[in-house]
A tleap script that builds the chain and sets N, CA, C and O, in Angstrom:
source leaprc.protein.ff14SB
mol = sequence {
  NMET SER ALA GLN PRO ASP HIE ALA PRO LEU
  THR PRO TYR ALA PRO ALA PRO GLY ALA PRO
  ALA GLU LEU LEU ALA GLN LEU ARG ALA ASP
  LYS ARG ALA GLU THR TRP VAL PRO ALA PHE
  GLU ARG GLU TRP SER ALA VAL LEU GLU GLU
  SER ARG ARG THR PHE SER LEU ALA GLY LEU
  TYR GLU VAL VAL GLN ASP TRP GLN GLY ARG
  ILE ALA HIE ALA PRO ALA VAL ASP ALA PHE
  VAL ALA SER GLY TYR ASP ASP SER ASP ALA
  VAL ASP LEU ALA GLU LEU ARG ARG ARG ARG
  CARG
}
set mol.1.N position { -36.183 -19.537 -52.803 }
set mol.1.CA position { -36.206 -18.563 -51.749 }
set mol.1.C position { -35.119 -18.928 -50.729 }
set mol.1.O position { -34.896 -20.103 -50.437 }
set mol.2.N position { -34.472 -17.939 -50.215 }
set mol.2.CA position { -33.382 -18.147 -49.277 }
set mol.2.C position { -33.821 -17.796 -47.860 }
set mol.2.O position { -34.615 -16.878 -47.655 }
set mol.3.N position { -33.305 -18.522 -46.903 }
set mol.3.CA position { -33.605 -18.243 -45.513 }
set mol.3.C position { -32.617 -17.262 -44.917 }
set mol.3.O position { -32.689 -16.946 -43.729 }
set mol.4.N position { -31.696 -16.779 -45.733 }
set mol.4.CA position { -30.690 -15.842 -45.250 }
set mol.4.C position { -31.283 -14.445 -45.134 }
set mol.4.O position { -32.110 -14.055 -45.958 }
set mol.5.N position { -30.872 -13.689 -44.124 }
set mol.5.CA position { -31.381 -12.316 -44.016 }
set mol.5.C position { -30.861 -11.470 -45.177 }
set mol.5.O position { -29.779 -11.723 -45.707 }
set mol.6.N position { -31.636 -10.475 -45.559 }
set mol.6.CA position { -31.231 -9.624 -46.668 }
set mol.6.C position { -30.363 -8.455 -46.220 }
set mol.6.O position { -30.040 -7.577 -47.020 }
set mol.7.N position { -29.991 -8.442 -44.961 }
set mol.7.CA position { -29.107 -7.394 -44.453 }
set mol.7.C position { -28.118 -8.024 -43.474 }
set mol.7.O position { -28.384 -9.065 -42.873 }
set mol.8.N position { -27.004 -7.380 -43.336 }
set mol.8.CA position { -25.990 -7.866 -42.401 }
set mol.8.C position { -26.303 -7.328 -41.011 }
set mol.8.O position { -26.505 -6.124 -40.851 }
set mol.9.N position { -26.347 -8.195 -40.006 }
set mol.9.CA position { -26.613 -7.705 -38.655 }
set mol.9.C position { -25.430 -6.884 -38.142 }
set mol.9.O position { -24.279 -7.125 -38.506 }
set mol.10.N position { -25.738 -5.929 -37.306 }
set mol.10.CA position { -24.687 -5.114 -36.717 }
set mol.10.C position { -23.943 -5.933 -35.671 }
set mol.10.O position { -24.555 -6.588 -34.827 }
set mol.11.N position { -22.649 -5.889 -35.736 }
set mol.11.CA position { -21.873 -6.571 -34.716 }
set mol.11.C position { -21.625 -5.596 -33.572 }
set mol.11.O position { -21.257 -4.445 -33.806 }
set mol.12.N position { -21.824 -6.047 -32.340 }
set mol.12.CA position { -21.618 -5.133 -31.218 }
set mol.12.C position { -20.150 -4.765 -31.072 }
set mol.12.O position { -19.257 -5.552 -31.384 }
set mol.13.N position { -19.925 -3.555 -30.593 }
set mol.13.CA position { -18.565 -3.084 -30.366 }
set mol.13.C position { -17.957 -3.892 -29.233 }
set mol.13.O position { -18.560 -4.024 -28.168 }
set mol.14.N position { -16.786 -4.423 -29.453 }
set mol.14.CA position { -16.070 -5.141 -28.409 }
set mol.14.C position { -14.669 -4.561 -28.311 }
set mol.14.O position { -13.872 -4.711 -29.237 }
set mol.15.N position { -14.359 -3.901 -27.205 }
set mol.15.CA position { -13.023 -3.329 -27.062 }
set mol.15.C position { -11.963 -4.420 -26.985 }
set mol.15.O position { -12.263 -5.567 -26.655 }
set mol.16.N position { -10.756 -4.062 -27.284 }
set mol.16.CA position { -9.638 -4.996 -27.200 }
set mol.16.C position { -9.471 -5.463 -25.757 }
set mol.16.O position { -9.848 -4.741 -24.834 }
set mol.17.N position { -8.918 -6.645 -25.546 }
set mol.17.CA position { -8.763 -7.158 -24.182 }
set mol.17.C position { -7.981 -6.218 -23.251 }
set mol.17.O position { -8.255 -6.167 -22.052 }
set mol.18.N position { -7.027 -5.488 -23.789 }
set mol.18.CA position { -6.235 -4.588 -22.962 }
set mol.18.C position { -6.804 -3.190 -22.845 }
set mol.18.O position { -6.170 -2.318 -22.250 }
set mol.19.N position { -7.989 -2.952 -23.400 }
set mol.19.CA position { -8.572 -1.608 -23.423 }
set mol.19.C position { -8.763 -1.003 -22.026 }
set mol.19.O position { -8.448 0.173 -21.842 }
set mol.20.N position { -9.260 -1.747 -21.041 }
set mol.20.CA position { -9.424 -1.127 -19.719 }
set mol.20.C position { -8.102 -0.652 -19.112 }
set mol.20.O position { -8.050 0.421 -18.512 }
set mol.21.N position { -7.042 -1.434 -19.261 }
set mol.21.CA position { -5.734 -1.032 -18.722 }
set mol.21.C position { -5.187 0.183 -19.460 }
set mol.21.O position { -4.635 1.092 -18.840 }
set mol.22.N position { -5.338 0.201 -20.778 }
set mol.22.CA position { -4.888 1.349 -21.562 }
set mol.22.C position { -5.685 2.598 -21.192 }
set mol.22.O position { -5.140 3.697 -21.091 }
set mol.23.N position { -6.968 2.404 -20.998 }
set mol.23.CA position { -7.848 3.504 -20.617 }
set mol.23.C position { -7.439 4.067 -19.258 }
set mol.23.O position { -7.381 5.284 -19.084 }
set mol.24.N position { -7.161 3.203 -18.311 }
set mol.24.CA position { -6.737 3.654 -16.990 }
set mol.24.C position { -5.417 4.427 -17.067 }
set mol.24.O position { -5.237 5.422 -16.365 }
set mol.25.N position { -4.506 3.974 -17.911 }
set mol.25.CA position { -3.240 4.700 -18.093 }
set mol.25.C position { -3.496 6.090 -18.669 }
set mol.25.O position { -2.868 7.059 -18.243 }
set mol.26.N position { -4.406 6.198 -19.627 }
set mol.26.CA position { -4.746 7.501 -20.192 }
set mol.26.C position { -5.392 8.405 -19.147 }
set mol.26.O position { -5.106 9.601 -19.087 }
set mol.27.N position { -6.261 7.829 -18.330 }
set mol.27.CA position { -6.920 8.612 -17.288 }
set mol.27.C position { -5.906 9.122 -16.273 }
set mol.27.O position { -5.992 10.264 -15.822 }
set mol.28.N position { -4.958 8.284 -15.919 }
set mol.28.CA position { -3.931 8.693 -14.950 }
set mol.28.C position { -3.049 9.810 -15.497 }
set mol.28.O position { -2.524 10.618 -14.730 }
set mol.29.N position { -2.883 9.860 -16.814 }
set mol.29.CA position { -2.044 10.882 -17.442 }
set mol.29.C position { -2.803 12.193 -17.678 }
set mol.29.O position { -2.185 13.212 -17.990 }
set mol.30.N position { -4.121 12.180 -17.536 }
set mol.30.CA position { -4.941 13.360 -17.794 }
set mol.30.C position { -4.913 14.316 -16.608 }
set mol.30.O position { -4.675 13.908 -15.471 }
set mol.31.N position { -5.159 15.594 -16.888 }
set mol.31.CA position { -5.161 16.592 -15.814 }
set mol.31.C position { -6.329 16.394 -14.848 }
set mol.31.O position { -6.324 16.949 -13.750 }
set mol.32.N position { -7.322 15.611 -15.247 }
set mol.32.CA position { -8.482 15.340 -14.395 }
set mol.32.C position { -8.321 14.042 -13.603 }
set mol.32.O position { -9.290 13.539 -13.033 }
set mol.33.N position { -7.116 13.505 -13.565 }
set mol.33.CA position { -6.855 12.192 -12.959 }
set mol.33.C position { -7.370 12.088 -11.529 }
set mol.33.O position { -7.854 11.035 -11.113 }
set mol.34.N position { -7.267 13.164 -10.789 }
set mol.34.CA position { -7.675 13.133 -9.380 }
set mol.34.C position { -9.142 12.736 -9.208 }
set mol.34.O position { -9.495 12.047 -8.251 }
set mol.35.N position { -9.983 13.167 -10.126 }
set mol.35.CA position { -11.405 12.811 -10.033 }
set mol.35.C position { -11.779 11.660 -10.962 }
set mol.35.O position { -12.618 10.828 -10.617 }
set mol.36.N position { -11.159 11.613 -12.139 }
set mol.36.CA position { -11.539 10.604 -13.118 }
set mol.36.C position { -11.094 9.188 -12.749 }
set mol.36.O position { -11.858 8.241 -12.937 }
set mol.37.N position { -9.894 9.026 -12.235 }
set mol.37.CA position { -9.394 7.677 -11.920 }
set mol.37.C position { -10.272 6.997 -10.870 }
set mol.37.O position { -10.694 5.861 -11.087 }
set mol.38.N position { -10.565 7.649 -9.737 }
set mol.38.CA position { -11.440 6.980 -8.761 }
set mol.38.C position { -12.836 6.690 -9.320 }
set mol.38.O position { -13.427 5.655 -9.009 }
set mol.39.N position { -13.362 7.600 -10.144 }
set mol.39.CA position { -14.688 7.384 -10.734 }
set mol.39.C position { -14.673 6.178 -11.669 }
set mol.39.O position { -15.576 5.343 -11.622 }
set mol.40.N position { -13.657 6.086 -12.513 }
set mol.40.CA position { -13.541 4.943 -13.418 }
set mol.40.C position { -13.389 3.650 -12.622 }
set mol.40.O position { -14.038 2.649 -12.926 }
set mol.41.N position { -12.533 3.674 -11.606 }
set mol.41.CA position { -12.316 2.458 -10.813 }
set mol.41.C position { -13.587 2.011 -10.108 }
set mol.41.O position { -13.846 0.811 -10.018 }
set mol.42.N position { -14.395 2.954 -9.602 }
set mol.42.CA position { -15.677 2.594 -8.980 }
set mol.42.C position { -16.613 1.968 -10.001 }
set mol.42.O position { -17.200 0.915 -9.752 }
set mol.43.N position { -16.754 2.627 -11.167 }
set mol.43.CA position { -17.643 2.098 -12.202 }
set mol.43.C position { -17.176 0.733 -12.681 }
set mol.43.O position { -17.980 -0.185 -12.843 }
set mol.44.N position { -15.873 0.604 -12.907 }
set mol.44.CA position { -15.326 -0.647 -13.416 }
set mol.44.C position { -15.540 -1.777 -12.406 }
set mol.44.O position { -15.921 -2.883 -12.788 }
set mol.45.N position { -15.299 -1.508 -11.134 }
set mol.45.CA position { -15.491 -2.535 -10.105 }
set mol.45.C position { -16.951 -2.982 -10.050 }
set mol.45.O position { -17.240 -4.175 -9.968 }
set mol.46.N position { -17.862 -2.016 -10.094 }
set mol.46.CA position { -19.289 -2.344 -10.027 }
set mol.46.C position { -19.730 -3.168 -11.228 }
set mol.46.O position { -20.444 -4.159 -11.077 }
set mol.47.N position { -19.308 -2.763 -12.412 }
set mol.47.CA position { -19.744 -3.473 -13.613 }
set mol.47.C position { -19.042 -4.831 -13.729 }
set mol.47.O position { -19.604 -5.770 -14.293 }
set mol.48.N position { -17.839 -4.938 -13.209 }
set mol.48.CA position { -17.138 -6.217 -13.207 }
set mol.48.C position { -17.869 -7.217 -12.314 }
set mol.48.O position { -18.024 -8.383 -12.677 }
set mol.49.N position { -18.311 -6.761 -11.158 }
set mol.49.CA position { -19.071 -7.633 -10.254 }
set mol.49.C position { -20.404 -8.035 -10.902 }
set mol.49.O position { -20.822 -9.190 -10.821 }
set mol.50.N position { -21.052 -7.072 -11.538 }
set mol.50.CA position { -22.310 -7.381 -12.226 }
set mol.50.C position { -22.081 -8.396 -13.341 }
set mol.50.O position { -22.887 -9.307 -13.535 }
set mol.51.N position { -20.992 -8.238 -14.065 }
set mol.51.CA position { -20.659 -9.152 -15.150 }
set mol.51.C position { -20.423 -10.565 -14.624 }
set mol.51.O position { -20.807 -11.542 -15.266 }
set mol.52.N position { -19.804 -10.670 -13.478 }
set mol.52.CA position { -19.574 -11.992 -12.876 }
set mol.52.C position { -20.894 -12.661 -12.502 }
set mol.52.O position { -21.049 -13.874 -12.645 }
set mol.53.N position { -21.844 -11.855 -12.020 }
set mol.53.CA position { -23.139 -12.410 -11.628 }
set mol.53.C position { -24.003 -12.783 -12.826 }
set mol.53.O position { -24.710 -13.790 -12.794 }
set mol.54.N position { -23.947 -11.975 -13.881 }
set mol.54.CA position { -24.852 -12.160 -15.022 }
set mol.54.C position { -24.225 -12.860 -16.212 }
set mol.54.O position { -24.931 -13.225 -17.153 }
set mol.55.N position { -22.921 -13.053 -16.191 }
set mol.55.CA position { -22.192 -13.643 -17.318 }
set mol.55.C position { -22.373 -12.832 -18.601 }
set mol.55.O position { -22.387 -13.387 -19.700 }
set mol.56.N position { -22.511 -11.518 -18.448 }
set mol.56.CA position { -22.680 -10.625 -19.590 }
set mol.56.C position { -21.521 -9.646 -19.660 }
set mol.56.O position { -21.096 -9.103 -18.640 }
set mol.57.N position { -21.013 -9.424 -20.857 }
set mol.57.CA position { -19.916 -8.482 -21.066 }
set mol.57.C position { -20.407 -7.105 -21.487 }
set mol.57.O position { -19.615 -6.166 -21.576 }
set mol.58.N position { -21.688 -6.975 -21.746 }
set mol.58.CA position { -22.232 -5.729 -22.281 }
set mol.58.C position { -21.916 -4.528 -21.391 }
set mol.58.O position { -21.541 -3.471 -21.898 }
set mol.59.N position { -22.059 -4.671 -20.097 }
set mol.59.CA position { -21.783 -3.569 -19.186 }
set mol.59.C position { -20.326 -3.155 -19.210 }
set mol.59.O position { -20.006 -1.968 -19.137 }
set mol.60.N position { -19.438 -4.146 -19.312 }
set mol.60.CA position { -18.009 -3.846 -19.388 }
set mol.60.C position { -17.707 -3.022 -20.627 }
set mol.60.O position { -16.967 -2.040 -20.569 }
set mol.61.N position { -18.286 -3.432 -21.746 }
set mol.61.CA position { -18.076 -2.710 -23.000 }
set mol.61.C position { -18.589 -1.286 -22.893 }
set mol.61.O position { -17.956 -0.346 -23.375 }
set mol.62.N position { -19.753 -1.136 -22.251 }
set mol.62.CA position { -20.372 0.191 -22.139 }
set mol.62.C position { -19.508 1.137 -21.306 }
set mol.62.O position { -19.350 2.305 -21.658 }
set mol.63.N position { -18.951 0.640 -20.209 }
set mol.63.CA position { -18.094 1.482 -19.368 }
set mol.63.C position { -16.858 1.913 -20.143 }
set mol.63.O position { -16.462 3.077 -20.084 }
set mol.64.N position { -16.246 0.983 -20.870 }
set mol.64.CA position { -15.060 1.323 -21.663 }
set mol.64.C position { -15.421 2.358 -22.724 }
set mol.64.O position { -14.696 3.336 -22.908 }
set mol.65.N position { -16.531 2.149 -23.419 }
set mol.65.CA position { -16.957 3.106 -24.453 }
set mol.65.C position { -17.218 4.488 -23.861 }
set mol.65.O position { -16.787 5.495 -24.421 }
set mol.66.N position { -17.918 4.538 -22.738 }
set mol.66.CA position { -18.232 5.829 -22.112 }
set mol.66.C position { -16.954 6.589 -21.756 }
set mol.66.O position { -16.839 7.782 -22.036 }
set mol.67.N position { -16.003 5.901 -21.143 }
set mol.67.CA position { -14.770 6.575 -20.728 }
set mol.67.C position { -13.883 6.916 -21.909 }
set mol.67.O position { -13.197 7.938 -21.884 }
set mol.68.N position { -13.880 6.087 -22.943 }
set mol.68.CA position { -13.130 6.444 -24.152 }
set mol.68.C position { -13.714 7.716 -24.754 }
set mol.68.O position { -12.979 8.579 -25.234 }
set mol.69.N position { -15.029 7.825 -24.725 }
set mol.69.CA position { -15.690 9.028 -25.227 }
set mol.69.C position { -15.357 10.259 -24.404 }
set mol.69.O position { -15.143 11.340 -24.952 }
set mol.70.N position { -15.313 10.095 -23.095 }
set mol.70.CA position { -14.961 11.231 -22.242 }
set mol.70.C position { -13.559 11.738 -22.543 }
set mol.70.O position { -13.328 12.943 -22.640 }
set mol.71.N position { -12.632 10.806 -22.688 }
set mol.71.CA position { -11.250 11.204 -22.989 }
set mol.71.C position { -11.171 11.860 -24.364 }
set mol.71.O position { -10.498 12.876 -24.539 }
set mol.72.N position { -11.857 11.275 -25.328 }
set mol.72.CA position { -11.800 11.797 -26.696 }
set mol.72.C position { -12.410 13.194 -26.795 }
set mol.72.O position { -11.934 14.026 -27.568 }
set mol.73.N position { -13.451 13.452 -26.024 }
set mol.73.CA position { -14.151 14.733 -26.128 }
set mol.73.C position { -13.692 15.769 -25.112 }
set mol.73.O position { -14.160 16.907 -25.145 }
set mol.74.N position { -12.800 15.406 -24.223 }
set mol.74.CA position { -12.331 16.344 -23.198 }
set mol.74.C position { -11.754 17.632 -23.787 }
set mol.74.O position { -12.050 18.705 -23.262 }
set mol.75.N position { -10.939 17.582 -24.855 }
set mol.75.CA position { -10.433 18.843 -25.410 }
set mol.75.C position { -11.548 19.772 -25.914 }
set mol.75.O position { -11.466 20.989 -25.754 }
set mol.76.N position { -12.581 19.192 -26.517 }
set mol.76.CA position { -13.693 20.016 -27.002 }
set mol.76.C position { -14.461 20.618 -25.826 }
set mol.76.O position { -14.893 21.769 -25.895 }
set mol.77.N position { -14.631 19.865 -24.769 }
set mol.77.CA position { -15.312 20.371 -23.581 }
set mol.77.C position { -14.490 21.497 -22.953 }
set mol.77.O position { -15.034 22.533 -22.570 }
set mol.78.N position { -13.188 21.286 -22.853 }
set mol.78.CA position { -12.316 22.334 -22.312 }
set mol.78.C position { -12.416 23.616 -23.133 }
set mol.78.O position { -12.480 24.713 -22.576 }
set mol.79.N position { -12.429 23.475 -24.452 }
set mol.79.CA position { -12.532 24.649 -25.322 }
set mol.79.C position { -13.867 25.351 -25.128 }
set mol.79.O position { -13.931 26.580 -25.111 }
set mol.80.N position { -14.930 24.574 -24.984 }
set mol.80.CA position { -16.251 25.158 -24.762 }
set mol.80.C position { -16.283 25.931 -23.448 }
set mol.80.O position { -16.758 27.066 -23.396 }
set mol.81.N position { -15.773 25.307 -22.390 }
set mol.81.CA position { -15.772 25.959 -21.080 }
set mol.81.C position { -14.931 27.231 -21.119 }
set mol.81.O position { -15.320 28.255 -20.557 }
set mol.82.N position { -13.789 27.166 -21.776 }
set mol.82.CA position { -12.906 28.332 -21.865 }
set mol.82.C position { -13.526 29.453 -22.694 }
set mol.82.O position { -13.168 30.617 -22.515 }
set mol.83.N position { -14.439 29.126 -23.587 }
set mol.83.CA position { -15.040 30.138 -24.454 }
set mol.83.C position { -16.022 31.035 -23.717 }
set mol.83.O position { -16.323 32.138 -24.173 }
set mol.84.N position { -16.524 30.564 -22.578 }
set mol.84.CA position { -17.443 31.381 -21.801 }
set mol.84.C position { -18.891 31.291 -22.222 }
set mol.84.O position { -19.710 32.065 -21.726 }
set mol.85.N position { -19.246 30.386 -23.113 }
set mol.85.CA position { -20.636 30.231 -23.522 }
set mol.85.C position { -21.482 29.764 -22.343 }
set mol.85.O position { -21.015 29.023 -21.478 }
set mol.86.N position { -22.720 30.206 -22.324 }
set mol.86.CA position { -23.654 29.840 -21.269 }
set mol.86.C position { -24.267 28.482 -21.601 }
set mol.86.O position { -24.919 28.329 -22.634 }
set mol.87.N position { -24.062 27.506 -20.734 }
set mol.87.CA position { -24.633 26.180 -20.967 }
set mol.87.C position { -25.652 25.816 -19.882 }
set mol.87.O position { -25.905 24.635 -19.641 }
set mol.88.N position { -26.224 26.805 -19.243 }
set mol.88.CA position { -27.145 26.554 -18.133 }
set mol.88.C position { -28.424 25.841 -18.574 }
set mol.88.O position { -29.106 25.241 -17.744 }
set mol.89.N position { -28.759 25.894 -19.857 }
set mol.89.CA position { -29.963 25.215 -20.330 }
set mol.89.C position { -29.647 23.855 -20.940 }
set mol.89.O position { -30.484 23.292 -21.646 }
set mol.90.N position { -28.461 23.318 -20.683 }
set mol.90.CA position { -28.035 22.039 -21.248 }
set mol.90.C position { -28.811 20.886 -20.625 }
set mol.90.O position { -29.335 20.996 -19.516 }
set mol.91.N position { -28.876 19.783 -21.357 }
set mol.91.CA position { -29.542 18.573 -20.906 }
set mol.91.C position { -28.478 17.530 -20.607 }
set mol.91.O position { -27.561 17.332 -21.404 }
set mol.92.N position { -28.592 16.866 -19.472 }
set mol.92.CA position { -27.656 15.819 -19.088 }
set mol.92.C position { -27.997 14.550 -19.878 }
set mol.92.O position { -28.981 13.873 -19.579 }
set mol.93.N position { -27.179 14.234 -20.885 }
set mol.93.CA position { -27.461 13.082 -21.736 }
set mol.93.C position { -27.328 11.768 -20.988 }
set mol.93.O position { -28.038 10.812 -21.299 }
set mol.94.N position { -26.447 11.699 -20.020 }
set mol.94.CA position { -26.321 10.472 -19.225 }
set mol.94.C position { -27.615 10.194 -18.476 }
set mol.94.O position { -28.037 9.043 -18.363 }
set mol.95.N position { -28.247 11.249 -17.962 }
set mol.95.CA position { -29.519 11.082 -17.260 }
set mol.95.C position { -30.605 10.603 -18.223 }
set mol.95.O position { -31.418 9.750 -17.868 }
set mol.96.N position { -30.620 11.145 -19.426 }
set mol.96.CA position { -31.601 10.699 -20.418 }
set mol.96.C position { -31.414 9.232 -20.760 }
set mol.96.O position { -32.392 8.499 -20.907 }
set mol.97.N position { -30.164 8.796 -20.887 }
set mol.97.CA position { -29.895 7.383 -21.179 }
set mol.97.C position { -30.367 6.485 -20.048 }
set mol.97.O position { -30.902 5.406 -20.302 }
set mol.98.N position { -30.179 6.910 -18.805 }
set mol.98.CA position { -30.633 6.103 -17.671 }
set mol.98.C position { -32.152 6.001 -17.658 }
set mol.98.O position { -32.694 4.950 -17.314 }
set mol.99.N position { -32.842 7.063 -18.023 }
set mol.99.CA position { -34.305 7.047 -18.041 }
set mol.99.C position { -34.835 6.076 -19.090 }
set mol.99.O position { -35.879 5.459 -18.883 }
set mol.100.N position { -34.135 5.932 -20.207 }
set mol.100.CA position { -34.614 5.062 -21.283 }
set mol.100.C position { -34.495 3.584 -20.924 }
set mol.100.O position { -35.172 2.751 -21.526 }
set mol.101.N position { -33.673 3.255 -19.986 }
set mol.101.CA position { -33.480 1.831 -19.617 }
set mol.101.C position { -34.599 1.299 -18.829 }
set mol.101.O position { -34.584 0.129 -18.447 }
savepdb mol mol.pdb
quit
C-alpha cells in the first residue's frame, strides 16, 4: 500500500512577478483608465499592506486575477451594454463572493 495520494493536488495560480506592473500598464492604456487605475491602486495598496501583516500572498494573487479578468472581459461587457439588453435583474457576483467568505 502506498501513502501517496491517488490524485494530483491543484496548484494555486501564481501570477508572474511582473504581473502587477503589466496589469497597471494595461489599465492605463484602457479607455476606463480614469476610474480603473485609481481603483486598482487602492485595492493593490490595501492588499499589499494586508500581505505584509499576514505574510500571505493569496490576496495579492486574487487582486491580480480579478483585474486580469476585468480587462479580459471588458470587450464582452461593452458589446452587451451596446446591445441594449436589459440587465436590471442581474446579480452582483462580487457581492456573492464576499458573502461566502
